[in-house]
C-alpha positions as CSV (number, residue, x, y, z in Angstrom):
1,P,-22.5,81.5,-41.8
2,A,-22.1,78.8,-44.4
3,H,-25.1,76.6,-45.3
4,Q,-25.0,73.4,-43.3
5,E,-27.0,70.2,-44.0
6,L,-28.4,68.3,-41.0
7,A,-26.9,64.8,-41.1
8,L,-29.2,62.1,-39.7
9,K,-28.3,59.2,-37.5
10,D,-28.6,55.5,-38.6
11,G,-31.7,53.7,-37.4
12,E,-34.0,56.8,-37.3
13,N,-37.5,57.0,-38.7
14,R,-37.6,59.5,-41.5
15,F,-40.0,61.0,-43.9
16,V,-38.6,60.2,-47.4
17,A,-39.7,59.8,-51.0
18,V,-38.8,56.4,-52.6
19,L,-38.4,56.0,-56.3
20,F,-38.1,52.7,-58.3
21,A,-37.4,52.7,-62.0
22,D,-37.2,49.7,-64.3
23,I,-36.2,49.6,-67.9
24,K,-38.7,47.8,-70.1
25,G,-37.3,46.0,-73.2
26,F,-33.8,45.6,-71.9
27,T,-34.2,41.8,-71.4
28,A,-35.5,41.4,-74.9
29,M,-32.5,43.4,-76.1
30,S,-30.2,41.0,-74.4
31,E,-31.2,38.3,-76.9
32,Y,-29.5,40.3,-79.7
33,L,-26.4,41.6,-78.0
34,S,-23.3,40.1,-76.5
35,P,-23.0,40.3,-72.7
36,D,-20.1,42.8,-72.9
37,I,-22.1,45.2,-75.0
38,L,-25.1,44.8,-72.7
39,Q,-23.0,45.6,-69.7
40,V,-21.7,48.8,-71.3
41,L,-25.2,49.8,-72.2
42,I,-26.8,49.2,-68.8
43,D,-23.8,50.9,-67.2
44,Q,-24.1,54.0,-69.3
45,I,-27.9,54.2,-68.6
46,M,-27.4,53.7,-64.9
47,V,-24.7,56.3,-64.8
48,S,-27.1,58.7,-66.5
49,F,-29.9,57.8,-64.1
50,S,-27.5,58.2,-61.1
51,E,-26.4,61.7,-62.3
52,R,-30.1,62.8,-62.3
53,V,-30.6,61.3,-58.9
54,T,-27.6,63.2,-57.5
55,K,-28.8,66.4,-59.2
56,Y,-32.0,66.3,-57.1
57,G,-30.3,65.2,-53.9
58,G,-31.3,61.6,-53.9
59,Y,-29.4,58.5,-52.8
60,V,-29.1,55.4,-55.0
61,D,-29.9,52.5,-52.7
62,K,-29.3,49.7,-55.2
63,Y,-29.1,48.6,-58.8
64,E,-30.9,45.3,-59.6
65,G,-30.1,44.4,-63.2
66,D,-32.0,47.0,-65.2
67,R,-33.8,48.4,-62.1
68,I,-32.8,51.2,-59.7
69,M,-34.0,52.0,-56.2
70,V,-33.6,55.6,-54.9
71,H,-34.6,57.6,-51.9
72,F,-34.7,61.3,-51.0
73,G,-34.3,62.5,-47.4
74,S,-32.9,59.3,-46.0
75,M,-29.3,60.3,-45.5
76,Q,-29.7,64.0,-44.6
77,Y,-32.7,66.2,-43.9
78,S,-34.0,67.9,-47.0
79,E,-37.2,69.6,-48.1
80,N,-39.5,68.8,-50.9
81,N,-38.6,65.2,-51.2
82,A,-41.7,64.3,-53.1
83,R,-41.2,67.0,-55.6
84,R,-37.6,66.3,-56.2
85,S,-38.3,62.6,-56.7
86,V,-40.9,63.4,-59.4
87,Y,-38.5,65.7,-61.2
88,T,-35.9,62.9,-61.1
89,G,-38.4,60.4,-62.5
90,L,-39.3,62.8,-65.3
91,E,-35.6,63.1,-66.2
92,L,-35.1,59.3,-66.1
93,I,-37.8,59.2,-68.8
94,E,-35.8,61.7,-70.8
95,V,-32.6,59.6,-70.5
96,I,-34.5,56.7,-72.1
97,K,-36.0,58.9,-74.9
98,N,-32.4,60.2,-75.7
99,F,-31.1,56.6,-75.7
100,N,-33.8,55.6,-78.2
101,Q,-32.9,58.5,-80.5
102,L,-29.2,57.6,-80.3
103,R,-29.8,53.9,-80.7
104,A,-30.5,54.2,-84.5
105,T,-27.0,55.6,-85.0
106,I,-25.2,52.7,-83.4
107,P,-24.7,49.8,-85.9
108,E,-24.9,47.1,-83.2
109,L,-28.2,48.4,-81.9
110,A,-29.8,49.3,-85.2
111,L,-31.0,45.7,-85.6
112,I,-33.2,45.9,-82.5
113,K,-36.7,47.0,-83.5
114,D,-38.3,48.0,-80.2
115,D,-37.4,51.1,-78.2
116,L,-36.6,50.9,-74.5
117,A,-39.1,52.4,-72.0
118,V,-38.9,53.0,-68.3
119,R,-41.6,52.6,-65.6
120,V,-41.2,54.9,-62.6
121,G,-43.0,54.5,-59.3
122,I,-42.8,56.8,-56.4
123,N,-44.2,56.9,-52.9
124,C,-43.4,59.0,-49.8
125,G,-43.9,58.6,-46.1
126,M,-42.2,57.4,-42.9
127,V,-39.5,54.7,-43.1
128,A,-36.9,53.1,-40.8
129,T,-33.3,53.5,-42.0
130,G,-30.0,51.8,-41.3
131,K,-27.2,49.6,-42.5
132,I,-27.8,45.9,-42.8
133,G,-25.7,42.8,-43.2
134,L,-22.0,43.6,-43.1
135,K,-22.9,47.2,-42.5
136,R,-20.7,48.5,-45.2
137,E,-21.2,52.0,-46.7
138,G,-23.3,50.5,-49.5
139,D,-25.5,48.5,-47.1
140,F,-27.6,51.5,-46.1
141,T,-31.2,51.1,-46.9
142,I,-34.8,51.9,-45.8
143,Y,-37.7,49.7,-44.7
144,G,-41.4,50.1,-44.4
145,D,-44.7,49.9,-46.3
146,V,-43.8,53.1,-48.2
147,V,-41.0,51.2,-49.9
148,N,-43.3,48.3,-50.8
149,V,-45.9,50.7,-52.3
150,A,-43.3,52.6,-54.3
151,S,-42.1,49.2,-55.8
152,R,-45.6,48.2,-56.7
153,M,-46.3,51.6,-58.3
154,E,-43.4,51.0,-60.6
155,E,-44.4,47.4,-61.3
156,M,-48.0,48.4,-62.2
157,G,-47.0,51.7,-63.8
158,I,-47.4,52.8,-67.4
159,P,-44.1,52.9,-69.4
160,M,-42.7,56.4,-69.9
161,Q,-44.8,57.9,-67.1
162,V,-44.3,58.5,-63.4
163,S,-46.8,56.6,-61.2
164,L,-47.6,57.6,-57.7
165,P,-50.4,56.9,-55.2
166,D,-53.3,59.3,-54.7
167,N,-52.0,60.4,-51.3
168,M,-49.1,62.2,-52.9
169,K,-51.2,64.3,-55.3
170,A,-52.2,67.1,-52.8
171,A,-48.5,67.9,-52.0
172,L,-47.6,68.1,-55.7
173,E,-50.7,69.9,-57.0
174,G,-49.6,73.0,-58.9
175,Y,-46.2,71.6,-59.8
176,F,-47.3,68.8,-62.0
177,S,-50.4,67.7,-64.0
178,F,-51.9,64.3,-63.2
179,N,-53.8,61.6,-65.1
180,Y,-56.0,59.4,-63.0
181,Q,-55.2,55.7,-63.9
182,G,-57.9,54.1,-61.8
183,E,-57.6,52.0,-58.7
184,F,-55.1,49.2,-58.4
185,V,-55.0,46.3,-56.0
186,V,-51.5,46.3,-54.6
187,K,-50.1,42.8,-54.1
188,G,-49.4,41.9,-50.5
189,K,-51.5,44.8,-49.1
190,S,-54.6,44.1,-46.9
191,N,-56.4,47.3,-48.0
């Protein structure tokens, strides 16, 4: 028989991996470029990001300026969500490295002295899913502490690295190497 994916119902609790990525330096770049050139640049970067997300079976939840929120395992059952999210994060870093190399060859961008960077934060665990608001196709999202921690991992992360909480390390050991960055106090968390 043909391979079938198990579609999941709206409103279920699911084990997912959540990824946030934010481009560092894009706001500073906006001081030097016209809005139409900025729009083309961010569009091209987000298209490249989205292609990597799709490659690893993720779902782009939303774009927020120069930030993207993605989840793995939310729309359909899939295995290795954590691993696929890390592979995606590593490829997002490569997208920005490639952009920085190309930037010097584009006259409008050659005046900008600082390279772009991306911070990537990931977490995995149980979330609630569903459509919100007008319940359009694009209104599907996820909720829970897992999402909040993933967002904080990105915000506190080191540019051009994937940051994730210690609880994910055991599941990923053997696939990736890790650098311990110390303990962080996560804003809004009681422990």
